[in-house]
KOLRO-991709 format. One record per residue (C-alpha): z, x, y; residue in three letters. Coordinates in steps of 0.001 Angstrom, whole numbers, plus 500000, padded with zeros to 6 digits. Example, Ala and Ser with C-alpha at 12.3 -4.5 7.8 and 13.67 -1.06 7.14 Angstrom:
2
507800512300495500ALA;507140513670498940SER;
//
This chain:
69
445253210264760415MET;445868206537760799THR;449059204656760183SER;449374201180758728ASN;452808200651760239SER;453149197645762495ALA;453225198270766218GLN;456164196855768168PRO;455270193829770282PRO;454044194644773763ALA;456137193859776809THR;454466193604780194ILE;456289194176783491ALA;454930191499785795LEU;455616192287789457VAL;455292189316791795GLY;455883186871788966ALA;456832183977791245THR;453702184125793383GLY;450657181979792681THR;448775184582790667VAL;451945185924789039GLY;452882182479787714ARG;449398182009786244LEU;449445185449784617VAL;452956184826783235ALA;451850181515781717ALA;448762183113780160HIS;450715186043778688LEU;453444183754777417SER;450894181495775701ALA;449416184604774060ALA;452862185594772750GLY;453203188668774943VAL;456719189497776102GLY;457196189713779870CYS;459661191319782230ARG;459485189011785232LEU;459994190787788553ILE;460196189088791930GLY;462297188756795065ARG;463567185206794505ASP;466018185105791596ARG;466194181295791651THR;462402181070791340ALA;462441183672788535LEU;465006181660786589MET;462960178479787066ALA;459779180243785906LEU;461502181583782784ALA;462852178120781960ALA;459392176588782434GLN;457716179179780196LEU;460302178572777467ARG;459853174785777777ALA;456064175114777616ASP;456344177208774436ALA;458688174676772822ALA;456383171781773728ALA;453454173623772162ALA;455453174413769022GLY;455410178159769677ARG;458296180574769495ALA;459949181112772868ALA;458491184114774665PRO;460563187237775161THR;461428187153778848LEU;463606189530780815ALA;464529189134784460LEU;
//
C-alpha cells in the first residue's frame, strides 16, 4: 500500500561541519534545501558557517536553510 502523504523534510546531521569537506557538504546540502544539524568542535566556526549559509541562501533568493547547532 502506498501513501500520498507528504514526507517531512529531511535533516542531515553533519559531523565535522567546520572542516574543509564538511563546509563543502554543508553548502551543497543547504543549496539543495536540505536541513542540517551542524556538528563540530569550534562553536565560533559553527556560528560563522551557519551565518554564511543563511547569507548565501538570501543572496540566491532561496529560503534560509534549517540549521541547528
